[in-house]
N, C-alpha and C positions, 0 to 999 in steps of 0.2 A: 425272231424277236416278237413277231405278231402272235405266235402261239403262246409264248410265255405271258404276254400281256393279257391275252384272252383267258388263259388258265387262271391267272391271278384275279381277273375281274369275276370269273365264274365262282371262284372260291370266296370272294368277298360277298357276292350275292347269296351264296349258300349259307355263309355265316350270318348274314343279315336275316334270312328267313328262319334259321334255327333259333336265333335270338327272339324273333317274334313268336315262334312256337313255344319256347320256354317261358316267355312272358305271359302268354295266354294260359298255358298249362299250370304254371306255378303261381297263379294270382293269389292263392290262399297263403302262400309263403313269400312275403315281400323281399327278404334278402336272399334271392335265389343265386346260388353259386354257379349254376349252369348258365344263367343269363349273363352274369358277369364274365364268365369264361368265353361265351360267344362274342361279347363285346370286345374283350381283349384280343381275340383272334381277328375280328374284323378290323380293328384299329391297327393291329400289327401288319396285317396284309395290305392295308391301304398305305401305310408308311413305306412298306417294302416296295410297293408299286410305284409310288412317287419317287423314291430314291433310285429305283431301277430306270425310270424314264429320264430323270435328270442326268444320271451317269451315262446312259445311252446317247443322250443328246450331246453331252460334252465330249464323248469319244467319237462322235461323228457317225454313229450307227443309225441315228434318226436325223432327218432333215426338217428344217422349219417349213412352214406353209409358204413363206415368201420365196423360198428357193425352188418351188415346184413350178 
């Protein structure tokens, strides 16, 4: 489970920096489709991570901090 969460976090950070790169590179073209695609990927991965963590907690694969 830890590996999946770390991979998703790394993918979110990569999408964040690719969006920053496209924002800086395409500043002459304001409606940049590459920037919007990077934003869509980052938001989708973030939602997937939150849903995965909630489902994992509900299934008992994760324990709360109070139980440790």
